[in-house]
C-alpha positions as a Python dict, from the first residue, in 0.01 Angstrom:
ca = {
    (1, 'M'): (0, 0, 0),
    (2, 'T'): (139, 342, -88),
    (3, 'F'): (195, 625, 157),
    (4, 'K'): (-81, 820, -18),
    (5, 'A'): (-333, 539, 37),
    (6, 'I'): (-227, 495, 400),
    (7, 'G'): (-265, 872, 460),
    (8, 'A'): (-611, 871, 302),
    (9, 'L'): (-726, 572, 509),
    (10, 'T'): (-587, 727, 829),
    (11, 'G'): (-766, 1057, 763),
    (12, 'L'): (-1094, 884, 678),
    (13, 'S'): (-1083, 657, 983),
    (14, 'V'): (-1022, 951, 1217),
    (15, 'V'): (-1306, 1150, 1058),
    (16, 'A'): (-1531, 842, 1092),
    (17, 'A'): (-1430, 805, 1459),
    (18, 'L'): (-1523, 1168, 1528),
    (19, 'A'): (-1853, 1132, 1345),
    (20, 'S'): (-1940, 822, 1545),
    (21, 'S'): (-1856, 999, 1873),
    (22, 'D'): (-2122, 1260, 1793),
    (23, 'A'): (-2366, 978, 1718),
    (24, 'Q'): (-2313, 840, 2070),
    (25, 'A'): (-2539, 1106, 2221),
    (26, 'T'): (-2826, 933, 2396),
    (27, 'I'): (-3170, 1090, 2440),
    (28, 'Y'): (-3355, 1063, 2773),
    (29, 'T'): (-3699, 1177, 2888),
    (30, 'V'): (-3692, 1306, 3246),
    (31, 'D'): (-4027, 1317, 3429),
    (32, 'A'): (-4101, 1577, 3698),
    (33, 'I'): (-4290, 1331, 3920),
    (34, 'N'): (-3993, 1121, 4036),
    (35, 'P'): (-3834, 1188, 4377),
    (36, 'V'): (-3454, 1199, 4402),
    (37, 'S'): (-3444, 835, 4513),
    (38, 'S'): (-3616, 738, 4184),
    (39, 'W'): (-3445, 974, 3939),
    (40, 'L'): (-3382, 848, 3588),
    (41, 'D'): (-3077, 620, 3572),
    (42, 'T'): (-2902, 706, 3245),
    (43, 'G'): (-2697, 386, 3243),
    (44, 'I'): (-2382, 599, 3216),
    (45, 'D'): (-2099, 498, 3447),
    (46, 'A'): (-1904, 823, 3427),
    (47, 'N'): (-1528, 827, 3394),
    (48, 'P'): (-1361, 1130, 3562),
    (49, 'A'): (-1125, 1167, 3264),
    (50, 'T'): (-1416, 1201, 3019),
    (51, 'T'): (-1606, 1523, 2948),
    (52, 'Y'): (-1984, 1496, 2915),
    (53, 'D'): (-2223, 1731, 2734),
    (54, 'F'): (-2578, 1766, 2872),
    (55, 'T'): (-2824, 1945, 2642),
    (56, 'V'): (-3201, 1990, 2670),
    (57, 'I'): (-3346, 1921, 2326),
    (58, 'D'): (-3605, 2202, 2342),
    (59, 'P'): (-3513, 2464, 2608),
    (60, 'S'): (-3859, 2624, 2583),
    (61, 'T'): (-4028, 2307, 2717),
    (62, 'T'): (-4191, 2366, 3056),
    (63, 'W'): (-4278, 2145, 3349),
    (64, 'S'): (-4458, 2230, 3671),
    (65, 'A'): (-4401, 2207, 4048),
    (66, 'G'): (-4758, 2145, 4149),
    (67, 'A'): (-5111, 2214, 4046),
    (68, 'T'): (-5216, 2454, 4325),
    (69, 'A'): (-5027, 2755, 4188),
    (70, 'S'): (-4867, 2860, 3864),
    (71, 'R'): (-4521, 2717, 3919),
    (72, 'T'): (-4413, 2627, 3569),
    (73, 'S'): (-4056, 2665, 3451),
    (74, 'N'): (-3813, 2544, 3193),
    (75, 'A'): (-3519, 2321, 3295),
    (76, 'N'): (-3349, 2617, 3467),
    (77, 'G'): (-3620, 2602, 3734),
    (78, 'I'): (-3844, 2868, 3884),
    (79, 'N'): (-3674, 3207, 3905),
    (80, 'P'): (-3687, 3322, 4272),
    (81, 'S'): (-3822, 3662, 4163),
    (82, 'T'): (-4110, 3512, 3962),
    (83, 'L'): (-4456, 3627, 4066),
    (84, 'I'): (-4668, 3338, 4192),
    (85, 'N'): (-5032, 3377, 4092),
    (86, 'G'): (-4954, 3738, 3997),
    (87, 'T'): (-4918, 3852, 4358),
    (88, 'G'): (-4552, 3870, 4449),
    (89, 'P'): (-4227, 3684, 4464),
    (90, 'G'): (-4296, 3320, 4521),
    (91, 'T'): (-4179, 3094, 4793),
    (92, 'Y'): (-4087, 2836, 4533),
    (93, 'G'): (-3769, 2999, 4405),
    (94, 'Q'): (-3508, 2770, 4556),
    (95, 'E'): (-3496, 2441, 4740),
    (96, 'T'): (-3212, 2326, 4964),
    (97, 'M'): (-3195, 1956, 5030),
    (98, 'L'): (-2920, 1701, 5078),
    (99, 'G'): (-2677, 1992, 5120),
    (100, 'Y'): (-2738, 2143, 4773),
    (101, 'T'): (-2944, 2444, 4663),
    (102, 'F'): (-3100, 2482, 4318),
    (103, 'N'): (-3411, 2655, 4183),
    (104, 'F'): (-3729, 2451, 4222),
    (105, 'G'): (-3794, 2272, 3896),
    (106, 'A'): (-3434, 2277, 3776),
    (107, 'L'): (-3303, 1983, 3579),
    (108, 'V'): (-3030, 1841, 3802),
    (109, 'G'): (-2788, 1553, 3768),
    (110, 'E'): (-2623, 1334, 4028),
    (111, 'D'): (-2308, 1124, 4011),
    (112, 'S'): (-2164, 908, 4290),
    (113, 'S'): (-2053, 1206, 4499),
    (114, 'R'): (-2251, 1521, 4417),
    (115, 'F'): (-2546, 1694, 4255),
    (116, 'F'): (-2490, 1932, 3963),
    (117, 'L'): (-2709, 2178, 3771),
    (118, 'I'): (-2785, 2088, 3411),
    (119, 'G'): (-3052, 2351, 3342),
    (120, 'T'): (-3142, 2413, 2979),
    (121, 'G'): (-2775, 2364, 2883),
    (122, 'P'): (-2570, 2297, 2702),
    (123, 'T'): (-2374, 2208, 3014),
    (124, 'T'): (-2031, 2051, 2972),
    (125, 'L'): (-1875, 1881, 3275),
    (126, 'N'): (-1579, 1662, 3352),
    (127, 'G'): (-1463, 1496, 3672),
    (128, 'L'): (-1792, 1306, 3707),
    (129, 'S'): (-1769, 954, 3843),
    (130, 'G'): (-2009, 667, 3899),
    (131, 'E'): (-2364, 628, 3777),
    (132, 'I'): (-2535, 939, 3638),
    (133, 'H'): (-2897, 1002, 3743),
    (134, 'V'): (-3106, 1302, 3632),
    (135, 'G'): (-3427, 1454, 3763),
    (136, 'Y'): (-3651, 1740, 3871),
    (137, 'W'): (-3528, 1935, 4177),
    (138, 'D'): (-3812, 1940, 4428),
    (139, 'S'): (-3897, 1793, 4768),
    (140, 'N'): (-4267, 1725, 4696),
    (141, 'Y'): (-4330, 1525, 4378),
    (142, 'P'): (-4685, 1385, 4369),
    (143, 'D'): (-4842, 1699, 4216),
    (144, 'N'): (-4562, 1776, 3966),
    (145, 'S'): (-4620, 1737, 3594),
    (146, 'G'): (-4434, 1745, 3265),
    (147, 'S'): (-4101, 1625, 3136),
    (148, 'Q'): (-3781, 1740, 2967),
    (149, 'T'): (-3598, 1566, 2684),
    (150, 'L'): (-3225, 1558, 2741),
    (151, 'S'): (-2926, 1454, 2530),
    (152, 'I'): (-2608, 1330, 2698),
    (153, 'A'): (-2289, 1266, 2502),
    (154, 'A'): (-1926, 1197, 2580),
    (155, 'V'): (-1713, 1472, 2422),
    (156, 'P'): (-1423, 1346, 2207),
    (157, 'E'): (-1098, 1350, 2401),
    (158, 'T'): (-800, 1562, 2304),
    (159, 'S'): (-619, 1254, 2173),
    (160, 'T'): (-900, 1201, 1919),
    (161, 'W'): (-854, 1554, 1788),
    (162, 'A'): (-477, 1495, 1770),
    (163, 'M'): (-539, 1182, 1561),
    (164, 'L'): (-764, 1384, 1330),
    (165, 'L'): (-497, 1647, 1277),
    (166, 'A'): (-231, 1380, 1217),
    (167, 'G'): (-456, 1210, 961),
    (168, 'L'): (-527, 1535, 781),
    (169, 'A'): (-156, 1622, 780),
    (170, 'G'): (-89, 1278, 628),
    (171, 'L'): (-346, 1345, 358),
    (172, 'A'): (-194, 1685, 282),
    (173, 'F'): (158, 1539, 265),
    (174, 'A'): (42, 1253, 42),
    (175, 'G'): (-129, 1501, -188),
    (176, 'Y'): (181, 1718, -200),
    (177, 'R'): (409, 1422, -281),
    (178, 'G'): (167, 1297, -546),
    (179, 'S'): (158, 1636, -720),
    (180, 'R'): (536, 1659, -760),
    (181, 'K'): (650, 1519, -1093),
    (182, 'S'): (1002, 1399, -1143),
    (183, 'V'): (1173, 1515, -1458),
    (184, 'T'): (1480, 1337, -1601),
    (185, 'I'): (1709, 1532, -1830),
    (186, 'T'): (1937, 1328, -2056),
    (187, 'V'): (2242, 1496, -2199),
}
């Protein structure tokens, strides 16, 4: 096999690897009615060396923290200064539980050691470890309603990008060598 063919195959395989890494994003539907102990298990066993991208598919989607008052929000949760029933700042702005504070109704994730805000995203995090669970931040779930659709993907590592650049450099070099013609002069 010639150097040109090897360079082309290397470049194509690296491009294919990057394309497939984007295809590894998995879509999840997160319901507002599940308490923390029953949050959606994504099946991801996070590696601290890997970076993960969390993105809500439609950031304008709303869900609600109860039926007794207008407490709807997007995945960022209820803004603490939001008027509840048009009368004044609500008491549903933030919830502190398990040592963490987020807006009521925020889309939150949990790994083996901590909770983290996802919100409407995109949110890119590394250093996560253990199983990833996601859910609606609230302490009272029976009257909640709605859901959010979330995409989670592992971001290609730096070494993958380095392989891409090496493959493209190989293609460029092979193209350069192939375009040079050798001329023989006979005297």
